[in-house]
Structure formats: structure tokens, C-alpha cells
N, C-alpha and C positions, 0 to 999 in steps of 0.2 A: 402694743397688744395685737394679737393675731385676730383678724376679722374676715368675714366673708359676705359677699353680696350676691343675691339671687335676682337675676333680671328675667322676670316672668312675662315678657312681652308676647309670648306665644303660649301662655298658661304653664301648667306644670302637671306631670304625671309621674308615677313611680319609676318607669323605665327611663324617662328623660332625666330624672334626678340621678339615677345610677350612672347613666351615660356621662353626665356632667362631672360626677365624682371621678370616674375612671379617666376621662380626658384631662382633668385637672391634676392627676397624679396619684390618686388613691390606688394602691396596688390591687390589681385584679385578683391575685391569689388570696388577699384578705377577704374579698367579697365571695370568692368561690368557696372558701372555707366556711364562711357564715352560712352560705346556702346549703352546703353538704351536711353540716352538723345538725340541720333540722330533721334529718332522716325522712325526707319527703321524696327522695329520689330525684332531686332537682339539681341543676347546674346552670352556669351562665355561658352564653356565647356572645362574643363581642366582635363587632365589625366597624370599619370606618365607612361612613356614608356621606353623600353630598346633599345638602339642603339649601337650595337657592344659592349655590356657589360657595357655601360654607362647609368646610370639612369638619365633621363631628362624629361622635361615638354613639353607636346604637347598641343597646344591651338587650338580649333576648333571654328569657328564662326557659330552659329546657326541662321537660319532665321525661326522664329516660332519654330517648333519642329524637324526641319531637318537641315542638314548641308547646309550652304549657298552656298558651292561650289559643292554640289551633282549634279550628272548628270547621266542619264541612261547609263548603261554599253554598250548597243548596239549602242550608238552614235559613228559613224565612223569619220575618218579624212575627208572623202569626205563630209559628212553631216555638219561637222564643217565649212569647206570651203564655202559651199553653204549657210549655215545659217547666216554667217556674211556678212555685206556689204563689197564691194571689195576695197574701198578706205577710207582713212582718219579715221581709227579706230585703237586703240591700240591692239596689239596681247595679247593673254591670259596672265594673270598675274602670274599664277602658285603660288598663295599665300600659298597653302598647300605643296609647294615643290614637288608636284606630277605632272609631266609634260606630262601626256597623254592628247591628244587633248580633249577639252571640251568647252562648251559654257554655258551661262546662258539664257535659253529660255525666262525667265520671265523678263529679262532686255533688253530694246531696246536702250540703250545708254544714257549716261548723259553727258551733256556739262560741261566744266570747270565752267561756270557760275552757273549751277545747283548744282554742287557738293559744290562750295563755299557757295552757299545759304544755303545748308543743314548744313554745318559746322557753319556758322555764326549765324544761328537761334538756335543752340544748347546752353544750359546753361553751357558752358565751359569757363574757364579762357582765357583771351586774348592771353597769350603766347602759350597755347595749340592750339588755333585756328590758330595763325600765323604759327606755325611749320607745322601743318597739311596742311594748304592751300599752304604753300611754297612747300611741297612735291608734291602736285598735279600740281602746276604751273611748277615745274621742269619736271614732266612727260609730261604735255601738250606741253611745248615749245620744248622738244626733238622730239615728234611726229610731231609737226608742221614743224620743221626744216627738218625732213626726207621727208615729203610730199610737202614741199615748199608751204604751205597754211597758212593763218592766224590761230592763235591758237583758235579763236572763232569758226572755222569750224570743229575743232576736237571733236568727240564724243567718250567718253570712254565706251568701252563695258566691258571686264573683269575687267579693272582697275576702272571702274565706277560701278561695281556690289557691292552688299551689303558687301560681305566679304572683298573686297579691301578697301572700305571706312572705315569700322570698324577697319581693320588692321592698317591703317595709323593714324586714330584719336586716337585709344587706344595706339599706339606706342608713339604718341606725348604726351599723358597724362602721360605715364610712364616715358618718358624722363624728363619732367619737375618735376615730383615727386622726382626723384633722385637728382636733383640739382647738377649736375656734372659741375665742373669748366672747364675742358678740356676733350674732347673725343679723344681717340686714336683708331686706327684701323690698322689691318694687311693688307697687299695686299690681294685682293679678288681672290679666286679660282672660275673661271667662269664655270669650267667643260669643256665639249666638245660635239662633235656630231652635230646633226641637230635638229631644232625645227620647228614645224608646226605653222605658223602664218596665220592671215587673208590675208596676202599679198603673201603667198607662203611658201616654205620651205627654211629656212635660217640656216647658221652655227651659233652655239652658240658663243657669246651672240647674241640674236635677235636685230634687228635694234634700237629700242627705248632704250633697255638696254645698247647697245654699246655706244650710244650717251651720256646717263647718266653717263657712266663710263669714259668718255673722261677726260684725265688728272689724273686719279686714277690708282695706280699701280695694275695690274691684272696679272694672270697667268692661265694656264690650266693644270690640273693634276688629276690623279687617276680614274676618271669615265667619260664615254661618255654620260653625261646627263647635262641638263641645271641646274646650281647651283645658279646663281644669277638671281633673277626675277626682273621685272621692279619696283615692290613695294619695294623690298629690296634695289635696287640701289637708289631709290628716298629717302628712309630713311637715307641711308648713306650720300647722298649728303646734305640733310637737316641738318644733324648733324654737317657738316663741321669739320670732325675730322682731326687730324694729323696722317699721314700714316707712318708706319715703324714697327720695333719690339716693343715689350712691353716695356714701359719706366720703370725706377726704381720706384717701388711703393710698399706700404705695403697693400697687398690685404686682404680685410675683407669679401667680398661676391663673390661667383662664381655661375653663372647660366648657365645651358645648355638648349637650346631650340631646340626641335626636328623638323625635316622635316618629311613628310609622309613616304617616301621611307626608307627602311632599307637594303641597299646593304651589301653583305657579306664583312666583314673585312674593312669596311669604315664607320666610325661613321658620319652619316648625321646630324650633330648638329652644332649650333652656340654657342660659349662660350663667356660669358660676365663676365669680372673681374672688380670689383669695390673696390676702396680703397683710400688711401691717398698717396700723393707724399712722396718720401723717406726722404725729408728734409723739414723744414719749409720754406726755401727759394726755390722758384721754378726756377731751372736752367735747360735749355735744350740746346742740341747741334744742331747747324744749319750749313748747307753748304753754303758758300758764293762763287758765281760765279761773275767774274769781268772782264771787258775789256774796253779799251779806244778807242774811234772812232772819227776820224776827217774828214771822207769822206762819211758820210751817211746822207741821207735826214732826217730831223726832222719828216716827216710823217712816214717813215719806223721805226724810233726809237719809236714813239708812238705806232705803230702797234706791235712791239716786246714786249713792256712793257705790253700792254693789253693781248697779247697772253700768255705771261709768267704767268700772274696772273690766266688766265683761265686754264692753265695747272698745277696749284697747287703751284705756287710760293707763299711764305709767304709774301714777299714784293719786290718791284722793285723801284730802285732809279735812276734818271738821274741827274748827277751833272756836271755843266760846269767846264771845266779844260783847261789849256793852255798846249799844247803838243809840241813836237819838232818843231823847226823852227818857234816858236811863233804862231803856228796854234791853233785857238780855237777849242775845241773838247768837247766830252761828255763822262763821265765815267758812264758806265752801270753796275749797281750792282744788283744782284739777290740773295735774301735769300730764301732758300728752305730746305725741309727735304732731307736726304740722298737718300731716295728711288726715289725722283724726279730729282735728280741731272743730271743723264745721259740724260734724255729727254730734260731738259732745256739747257744743253750744246749743244745738237744737234740743238735746236731752235736758239740759238745765232750764232752758226757757219754757219747755212744755211740761216738765214734771214738777217744777217748783213755782213759787209765787212771785219770783223776781221779775222786774221789768227790764233788766239789763245785765250784761255780763262784761266784766273787764277782761281784756285780752292783751297779753304782753309776751314778749319773747325773752327768755333767760338762757344763760349758759350754765351747765353744771359739769363739775369734774367728777369722773367716775373711776372706780378701780376696775382692773381687768377682772372679768367674772368667768369662772369656770365651775363645772359641777364634777364632783367625784362621788362615788357610791361606797358606802360602808355596809358591811354585813353585821347586823345586830341580832339578838335573840328574837326580834320581832320582824325579821326580814330585811331586805335591802332598803336603805334610806339614803337619799341624795343629800350631799353637803354642798352648800353654795359657798364658794371660796372667792374672796376678794384679794387681789394681788397688785403690786406695783413693782415694775422692774425685776420680776422674778421672786420677790419677797412676799410671802403671804401675810396680809394684815388682818383679815377677818375670815371667820368660817362659822357657818350656822346651818343646822339641819333644815331642810325644806319642811315647812309646817304641814302642808297638805299630805306629804308622805307620812309624817309622824301621826297626823290625825287618822289617816286610813289604817295605819298599823295599830294604833291604840284601839280603834273600833273592832278590828279583826281579832285582837288578842284580849280585849276586855281589860285594858290597863289604862292608867292616866296618861294623857299626852306628854306631860312633863317627864314621865319615866322613859318613854321612847326617846325624847329629846336628849335626856341625860345619857342614855345608852349609846346613842349615835355620836355624841361629842366625845364620850369616853373611848370609843373604838377609834375615832378619828385621831385623837391626841395620843392614843396608846401606841 
């Protein structure tokens, strides 16, 4: 199975991800085409740069003949704060991984609806559109949650600027070009210090980024700078990777994507490794957390299950069991990556009535997983496909896509599911 590993020892931003894609062999023409078809007057400029002795690729987004993220040097933090609206706007994206305060004077904010319209109108494949829109929806919902307002009221400023839209759409085009079965990712180094936002000065990571990183393993090391930007966090979330150390793999391509800063003795780069699983049969190690409960409300059990999934659990099962003294109970079983085990143990111990959790390590055999999109009368629906040695064994529509389409068109979910399967098999 074709897999990829993101090593985020210096964080991640949109331009770093694009640089890693290009350096790893994604055709620049593919990304240029994705940028130009947005009709934003944008293009990409690529250069080879040195970061602490490492040769890597730097990607710039151009708007016309100038950098899309360019800003007058005399712009001060005070001017930034007064130039931006005071509420309901995302903080600067820092796509260039250069986090001096800046704004885009030519952008007056784009709503999520407007950004989705730009992407949907572009002549891109449905999977590319779905991934890009998913990333912006993640950004919008995080900001809406922070401000306790409907997502429709959020207007993206820096994250709605040309360079941010191009970063995310081109990232999506590169992701689908690679046809990776499973993405893997290291814990993310978020950096440290403070960052100036439209809402004030906050510790790193900034509020929207912190929300996007909820449930993802992170740490702070090496530099007092913002290392994970909102765009980078949204890309990681949209990839839905497995977190932990690099899996056993036969690496064929390696790409280094550069950030703008070049601090002394700290390579400000993102490393992308692409290859094949070490064996034809995909076997992975998972941690199993388990406890039996006979004195807990079913409402709380449902809450724990939902929260565990939101915090990165691979699966959650609730099984009816008979416990001591003939009491009916529930066996709570949580499957997770080793990196998420401690946080999920804490969730179980604090949210339930148990006094202990059994922890063990299991191995599971998995099919190669890919997504393809089908166009139904209810819009694009992603199909999750399971394969082994090039032969497709299973295919099913993504439930969340079907549910969203059913709500939008006022039809039963099963009707959308049946339509997606019919198109896929047809």
C-alpha cells in the first residue's frame, strides 16, 4: 500500500506543505493549473533554498506580479489591530511561516459561502473540491465555536485571502495526485511565545489553531515562534492521518518544504516521506482501552463514546455484558494509536464511574484505503474503498457526506447512500 509520513518537527503551514509536495515529485504544472483555475489572478513561484544546510523547496503565491502575502514593511502591530474588524474574523494565517503582523489591505473578508463558491466554480475534480472545502469548513467551525456565533457570520480575512485559498486548493490537488492509501503524521511542534491576532495577543498556538489541534498530539520545543498556522492545522485535519512515529515503510520519495524564516541551527522545514508499506499485508499496532460499567447512565456512555472519537480514537464499541451479581452492564472498548492512549485513559477515568482501565496492545490487518468521489443527484459523495493487491474488496459511501446531502435536499439518508452506490457500481 502507498503511504506517506509527515514529519512536523518544525510545525506545518500551507506553503511548507506545498514545498514538500513539489520537492517529493508532485508536478508543479498540476499545482499551477489548480491555482490558475480559481480565477483569482494567482500563480506559484518556486525556488530552491537552504535551511540549516538542507536543500529544500520554497513555494510563493503570486497575485499578478507580486507576492500575495506582501505587505508594506512600515505596517505596525497597532495598524494591524486597527485595520482588522474587532470580532468574528480569523487571525492571520501565516502561510509563509513568517509571523510578523500583517494584513491584506486589498481583501475585505470572504465568507465561507463565498470561498466554497470560488472552489465549486473551478474546473477541478470533485475529490479535490471536497478536500479543499472540508479544510475551510474545519477552519470556519473552529472560529465560530470560539466566538459562539453561527459559522455563516464568520468572515475570513487572512485565511480568506488569495494566498490562503491557493495554498489549500493546491494542497488538495497534490494530495489527490499522490493517491496515498493512508497518511501518517508525527506529533506537531507548535512552537512557543505569543502571536498578535485581530482579537489581541495570545500564546501560541492562537485560538483557532488550538481548536483545530484538539485531540492531536502536540508539543512545544526549540523556538519561541508560531510554527503551526491555521492553514497547516486545517490541512492536517483534512488528511485524517494516523499520528505517531514513522511506520515501517519502504521510502521512495522525500520532500522538504521550507518556511520563510531561517533561524540559526533550526531547520524550518516540513519533511514528507512517500513509499510503500513494508509488507504486502498491511498490519498495524493499536492500543486497546477497556472497562466494564454497570452503574453509569446510557446518556453519559454515549457522551464518552462521542468524545473519544473526537479526541482521536480509531473506534469505540459499547457491548452489553452481564457482570457480577447478575447485573447488566456495558463493556466500553476504545481502539486508538499509542500517542492518544494517555489522553483517552484520562477521559475514561474522569467521565465514567470506573476505577480502572485495562490497556493492551493488539495488531490488526487492514485493507488499503482510498477515497473516490461520485457525482449523484444530491452532489458529490465520497466513497471509501478497501483494496488488497489492487483488487477492490469493499466500497461504501461516507456517512457524513450522505447525511449532509440528505439534509440539504430534504431526502432520506438511505436514498443518498443508494444513489452513491448505484453511481459507483454503474
